[in-house]
A tleap script that builds the chain and sets N, CA, C and O, in Angstrom:
source leaprc.protein.ff14SB
mol = sequence {
  NMET PRO PRO TRP GLN LYS ASP ASN PRO SER
  TYR ASN GLN GLU ASP PHE ALA LYS LYS PHE
  ASP ILE SER LYS LEU GLN VAL CYS ASN ILE
  LEU LYS GLU LYS GLU LYS TRP THR SER ILE
  ASP ILE SER ASN LYS LYS VAL LYS ASN GLN
  LYS TRP ASN ARG ASP ALA LYS PHE SER GLU
  PHE GLU SER ALA LEU TYR CLEU
}
set mol.1.N position { 1.140 17.050 -1.488 }
set mol.1.CA position { -0.071 16.631 -0.577 }
set mol.1.C position { -1.355 16.288 -0.933 }
set mol.1.O position { -1.988 17.333 -1.082 }
set mol.2.N position { -1.980 15.409 -1.122 }
set mol.2.CA position { -3.473 15.155 -1.822 }
set mol.2.C position { -4.609 15.719 -1.512 }
set mol.2.O position { -5.051 15.673 -0.364 }
set mol.3.N position { -5.189 16.288 -2.440 }
set mol.3.CA position { -6.471 17.177 -2.349 }
set mol.3.C position { -7.497 17.028 -1.129 }
set mol.3.O position { -8.038 18.035 -0.673 }
set mol.4.N position { -7.776 15.665 -0.571 }
set mol.4.CA position { -8.276 15.461 0.490 }
set mol.4.C position { -7.669 15.805 1.924 }
set mol.4.O position { -8.246 16.233 2.924 }
set mol.5.N position { -6.399 15.504 1.730 }
set mol.5.CA position { -5.765 16.098 2.836 }
set mol.5.C position { -5.710 17.766 3.126 }
set mol.5.O position { -5.717 18.428 4.165 }
set mol.6.N position { -5.671 18.001 2.155 }
set mol.6.CA position { -5.498 19.476 2.041 }
set mol.6.C position { -7.023 20.106 2.527 }
set mol.6.O position { -7.120 20.962 3.405 }
set mol.7.N position { -7.881 19.678 1.988 }
set mol.7.CA position { -9.287 19.828 2.388 }
set mol.7.C position { -9.340 19.536 4.148 }
set mol.7.O position { -9.866 20.408 4.840 }
set mol.8.N position { -8.905 18.572 4.662 }
set mol.8.CA position { -9.376 18.223 5.718 }
set mol.8.C position { -7.911 17.928 6.711 }
set mol.8.O position { -7.650 16.793 7.110 }
set mol.9.N position { -7.076 19.070 7.009 }
set mol.9.CA position { -5.905 18.973 7.957 }
set mol.9.C position { -5.750 18.729 9.342 }
set mol.9.O position { -4.728 18.712 10.029 }
set mol.10.N position { -7.163 18.509 9.691 }
set mol.10.CA position { -7.042 18.088 11.141 }
set mol.10.C position { -7.299 16.521 10.916 }
set mol.10.O position { -7.342 15.830 11.933 }
set mol.11.N position { -7.447 15.992 9.854 }
set mol.11.CA position { -7.480 14.585 9.937 }
set mol.11.C position { -6.185 13.810 10.639 }
set mol.11.O position { -5.076 14.294 10.413 }
set mol.12.N position { -6.269 12.733 11.407 }
set mol.12.CA position { -5.210 12.333 12.266 }
set mol.12.C position { -5.070 11.006 11.528 }
set mol.12.O position { -5.767 10.838 10.527 }
set mol.13.N position { -4.055 9.844 12.011 }
set mol.13.CA position { -4.023 8.642 11.473 }
set mol.13.C position { -5.167 7.834 11.659 }
set mol.13.O position { -5.554 7.200 10.677 }
set mol.14.N position { -5.809 7.728 12.762 }
set mol.14.CA position { -6.812 7.250 12.858 }
set mol.14.C position { -8.045 7.727 11.604 }
set mol.14.O position { -8.539 6.831 10.920 }
set mol.15.N position { -8.326 8.697 11.460 }
set mol.15.CA position { -9.463 9.311 10.321 }
set mol.15.C position { -8.957 8.777 8.945 }
set mol.15.O position { -9.651 8.104 8.182 }
set mol.16.N position { -7.642 9.161 8.712 }
set mol.16.CA position { -6.997 8.061 7.558 }
set mol.16.C position { -7.515 6.998 7.415 }
set mol.16.O position { -8.278 6.656 6.513 }
set mol.17.N position { -7.051 6.259 8.498 }
set mol.17.CA position { -7.374 4.356 8.432 }
set mol.17.C position { -8.801 4.257 8.354 }
set mol.17.O position { -9.026 3.209 7.750 }
set mol.18.N position { -9.953 4.857 8.680 }
set mol.18.CA position { -11.157 4.916 8.658 }
set mol.18.C position { -11.760 5.288 6.971 }
set mol.18.O position { -12.702 4.896 6.282 }
set mol.19.N position { -10.668 6.223 6.807 }
set mol.19.CA position { -11.177 6.741 5.041 }
set mol.19.C position { -11.109 5.691 4.169 }
set mol.19.O position { -12.019 5.428 3.382 }
set mol.20.N position { -9.976 5.003 4.267 }
set mol.20.CA position { -9.317 4.295 3.132 }
set mol.20.C position { -9.465 2.481 3.745 }
set mol.20.O position { -8.808 1.566 3.248 }
set mol.21.N position { -10.379 2.317 4.791 }
set mol.21.CA position { -10.544 1.145 5.352 }
set mol.21.C position { -9.226 0.107 5.419 }
set mol.21.O position { -8.990 -0.882 4.726 }
set mol.22.N position { -8.567 0.621 6.359 }
set mol.22.CA position { -6.888 0.176 6.160 }
set mol.22.C position { -6.849 0.234 7.858 }
set mol.22.O position { -7.679 0.788 8.578 }
set mol.23.N position { -5.630 -0.510 8.278 }
set mol.23.CA position { -5.502 -0.340 9.986 }
set mol.23.C position { -4.434 1.078 10.115 }
set mol.23.O position { -3.788 1.606 9.209 }
set mol.24.N position { -4.515 1.477 11.626 }
set mol.24.CA position { -3.775 2.858 11.718 }
set mol.24.C position { -2.531 2.401 11.504 }
set mol.24.O position { -1.814 3.304 11.073 }
set mol.25.N position { -1.821 1.081 11.661 }
set mol.25.CA position { -0.522 0.623 11.502 }
set mol.25.C position { -0.273 0.851 10.306 }
set mol.25.O position { 0.797 1.390 10.020 }
set mol.26.N position { -1.126 0.527 9.384 }
set mol.26.CA position { -0.719 0.664 7.980 }
set mol.26.C position { -0.525 2.071 7.260 }
set mol.26.O position { 0.202 2.377 6.315 }
set mol.27.N position { -1.673 3.046 8.237 }
set mol.27.CA position { -1.163 4.257 8.101 }
set mol.27.C position { 0.204 4.728 8.709 }
set mol.27.O position { 0.872 5.273 7.830 }
set mol.28.N position { 0.651 4.707 9.561 }
set mol.28.CA position { 1.517 5.117 10.029 }
set mol.28.C position { 2.991 4.105 9.424 }
set mol.28.O position { 4.141 4.356 9.786 }
set mol.29.N position { 2.669 3.107 8.580 }
set mol.29.CA position { 4.214 2.389 8.114 }
set mol.29.C position { 3.940 3.447 6.608 }
set mol.29.O position { 4.887 4.116 6.195 }
set mol.30.N position { 2.888 3.485 6.054 }
set mol.30.CA position { 2.857 4.095 4.901 }
set mol.30.C position { 3.234 5.945 5.066 }
set mol.30.O position { 3.496 6.694 4.125 }
set mol.31.N position { 3.182 6.193 6.025 }
set mol.31.CA position { 3.647 7.539 6.507 }
set mol.31.C position { 5.056 7.523 6.469 }
set mol.31.O position { 5.673 8.352 5.799 }
set mol.32.N position { 5.783 6.385 7.331 }
set mol.32.CA position { 7.208 6.445 7.240 }
set mol.32.C position { 8.172 6.187 6.148 }
set mol.32.O position { 9.385 6.398 6.141 }
set mol.33.N position { 7.164 5.531 4.925 }
set mol.33.CA position { 8.008 5.287 3.829 }
set mol.33.C position { 7.456 6.406 3.102 }
set mol.33.O position { 7.396 6.074 1.918 }
set mol.34.N position { 7.003 7.638 3.278 }
set mol.34.CA position { 6.311 8.397 2.274 }
set mol.34.C position { 7.269 9.064 1.219 }
set mol.34.O position { 6.789 9.415 0.141 }
set mol.35.N position { 8.801 9.280 1.527 }
set mol.35.CA position { 9.388 9.373 0.336 }
set mol.35.C position { 9.639 8.352 -0.387 }
set mol.35.O position { 10.100 8.619 -1.497 }
set mol.36.N position { 9.476 7.153 -0.113 }
set mol.36.CA position { 9.697 6.119 -1.174 }
set mol.36.C position { 8.429 6.175 -2.063 }
set mol.36.O position { 8.612 6.090 -3.277 }
set mol.37.N position { 7.077 6.319 -1.565 }
set mol.37.CA position { 6.009 5.957 -2.062 }
set mol.37.C position { 5.520 7.108 -3.391 }
set mol.37.O position { 5.044 6.985 -4.520 }
set mol.38.N position { 6.034 8.467 -2.335 }
set mol.38.CA position { 6.232 9.580 -3.301 }
set mol.38.C position { 7.067 10.117 -4.640 }
set mol.38.O position { 6.872 11.006 -5.469 }
set mol.39.N position { 8.089 9.124 -4.420 }
set mol.39.CA position { 8.987 9.348 -5.624 }
set mol.39.C position { 9.065 8.418 -6.625 }
set mol.39.O position { 9.944 8.399 -7.488 }
set mol.40.N position { 7.815 7.357 -6.482 }
set mol.40.CA position { 7.674 6.347 -7.758 }
set mol.40.C position { 7.268 7.105 -8.799 }
set mol.40.O position { 6.597 8.106 -8.547 }
set mol.41.N position { 7.577 6.793 -10.093 }
set mol.41.CA position { 7.233 7.769 -11.130 }
set mol.41.C position { 6.235 6.808 -12.027 }
set mol.41.O position { 6.573 5.968 -12.861 }
set mol.42.N position { 5.121 7.121 -11.676 }
set mol.42.CA position { 3.655 6.258 -12.334 }
set mol.42.C position { 3.172 6.574 -13.812 }
set mol.42.O position { 2.234 6.072 -14.432 }
set mol.43.N position { 4.026 7.493 -14.179 }
set mol.43.CA position { 3.874 7.346 -15.587 }
set mol.43.C position { 4.818 6.737 -16.518 }
set mol.43.O position { 4.839 6.923 -17.735 }
set mol.44.N position { 5.464 6.121 -15.952 }
set mol.44.CA position { 6.510 4.866 -16.533 }
set mol.44.C position { 5.832 3.772 -16.542 }
set mol.44.O position { 5.127 3.344 -15.628 }
set mol.45.N position { 6.104 3.114 -17.966 }
set mol.45.CA position { 5.133 2.357 -18.393 }
set mol.45.C position { 5.207 0.881 -17.634 }
set mol.45.O position { 4.353 0.103 -17.207 }
set mol.46.N position { 6.509 0.888 -17.676 }
set mol.46.CA position { 7.190 -0.392 -17.100 }
set mol.46.C position { 6.447 -0.631 -15.538 }
set mol.46.O position { 5.945 -1.714 -15.238 }
set mol.47.N position { 6.460 0.281 -14.822 }
set mol.47.CA position { 5.774 0.511 -13.536 }
set mol.47.C position { 4.442 -0.002 -13.229 }
set mol.47.O position { 4.163 -0.794 -12.328 }
set mol.48.N position { 3.491 0.637 -14.241 }
set mol.48.CA position { 2.079 0.384 -14.388 }
set mol.48.C position { 1.721 -0.985 -14.631 }
set mol.48.O position { 0.682 -1.425 -14.138 }
set mol.49.N position { 2.562 -1.796 -15.424 }
set mol.49.CA position { 2.130 -2.881 -16.019 }
set mol.49.C position { 3.278 -4.136 -15.133 }
set mol.49.O position { 3.416 -5.245 -15.650 }
set mol.50.N position { 3.913 -3.841 -13.999 }
set mol.50.CA position { 4.639 -4.504 -12.875 }
set mol.50.C position { 3.784 -5.442 -12.501 }
set mol.50.O position { 2.629 -5.029 -12.396 }
set mol.51.N position { 4.026 -7.080 -12.155 }
set mol.51.CA position { 3.372 -7.696 -11.611 }
set mol.51.C position { 4.221 -8.408 -10.298 }
set mol.51.O position { 5.388 -8.768 -10.456 }
set mol.52.N position { 3.588 -8.556 -9.126 }
set mol.52.CA position { 4.459 -9.067 -8.217 }
set mol.52.C position { 4.889 -10.365 -8.089 }
set mol.52.O position { 3.789 -10.910 -8.006 }
set mol.53.N position { 5.701 -11.268 -8.010 }
set mol.53.CA position { 5.662 -12.242 -8.359 }
set mol.53.C position { 6.254 -12.884 -6.760 }
set mol.53.O position { 7.471 -12.901 -6.579 }
set mol.54.N position { 5.455 -13.315 -5.825 }
set mol.54.CA position { 5.731 -13.598 -4.379 }
set mol.54.C position { 5.504 -15.368 -4.353 }
set mol.54.O position { 4.574 -16.047 -4.787 }
set mol.55.N position { 6.869 -15.788 -3.600 }
set mol.55.CA position { 6.885 -17.358 -3.362 }
set mol.55.C position { 5.790 -17.559 -2.620 }
set mol.55.O position { 5.172 -16.636 -2.089 }
set mol.56.N position { 5.435 -18.931 -2.523 }
set mol.56.CA position { 4.142 -19.464 -1.679 }
set mol.56.C position { 5.095 -19.382 -0.310 }
set mol.56.O position { 6.303 -19.598 -0.402 }
set mol.57.N position { 4.418 -19.030 1.065 }
set mol.57.CA position { 4.899 -19.342 2.192 }
set mol.57.C position { 4.916 -20.777 2.344 }
set mol.57.O position { 5.990 -21.324 2.593 }
set mol.58.N position { 3.965 -21.385 2.236 }
set mol.58.CA position { 4.253 -22.888 2.579 }
set mol.58.C position { 4.041 -23.460 1.223 }
set mol.58.O position { 2.873 -23.713 0.932 }
set mol.59.N position { 4.997 -23.717 0.311 }
set mol.59.CA position { 4.685 -24.235 -1.090 }
set mol.59.C position { 4.354 -25.924 -1.193 }
set mol.59.O position { 3.831 -26.508 -2.143 }
set mol.60.N position { 4.683 -26.324 -0.303 }
set mol.60.CA position { 4.532 -27.964 -0.282 }
set mol.60.C position { 3.275 -27.989 0.109 }
set mol.60.O position { 2.551 -28.839 -0.409 }
set mol.61.N position { 2.776 -27.179 0.994 }
set mol.61.CA position { 1.328 -27.205 1.501 }
set mol.61.C position { 0.357 -27.082 0.249 }
set mol.61.O position { -0.413 -28.020 0.045 }
set mol.62.N position { 0.345 -26.057 -0.549 }
set mol.62.CA position { -0.128 -25.109 -1.547 }
set mol.62.C position { -0.203 -26.426 -2.618 }
set mol.62.O position { -1.288 -26.765 -3.092 }
set mol.63.N position { 0.938 -27.066 -2.921 }
set mol.63.CA position { 0.899 -27.936 -4.059 }
set mol.63.C position { 0.197 -28.962 -3.744 }
set mol.63.O position { -0.349 -29.594 -4.649 }
set mol.64.N position { 0.041 -29.394 -2.281 }
set mol.64.CA position { -0.635 -30.505 -1.849 }
set mol.64.C position { -2.185 -30.066 -2.050 }
set mol.64.O position { -3.059 -30.856 -2.408 }
set mol.65.N position { -2.372 -28.869 -1.805 }
set mol.65.CA position { -3.912 -28.410 -2.049 }
set mol.65.C position { -4.008 -28.673 -3.264 }
set mol.65.O position { -4.684 -29.674 -3.498 }
set mol.66.N position { -3.492 -28.035 -4.324 }
set mol.66.CA position { -3.511 -27.920 -5.404 }
set mol.66.C position { -3.840 -29.268 -6.369 }
set mol.66.O position { -4.515 -29.294 -7.398 }
set mol.67.N position { -3.014 -30.570 -5.576 }
set mol.67.CA position { -3.340 -31.753 -6.103 }
set mol.67.C position { -4.638 -32.188 -5.825 }
set mol.67.O position { -5.036 -33.266 -6.265 }
savepdb mol mol.pdb
quit
């Protein structure tokens, strides 16, 4: 449990959303996958330097914009 959560046990999802400037739905989704997120070993150098490569949703459109 993070220190700020220990200090504020009465926080609800709406309070967390305001604190971190995210939507309540995002808080809910994060909490649903809590095990996944807490199991990540951040001391692993591979994870720290990982870059996400996502394909463009509309690649032809983005190529035209680029030109």
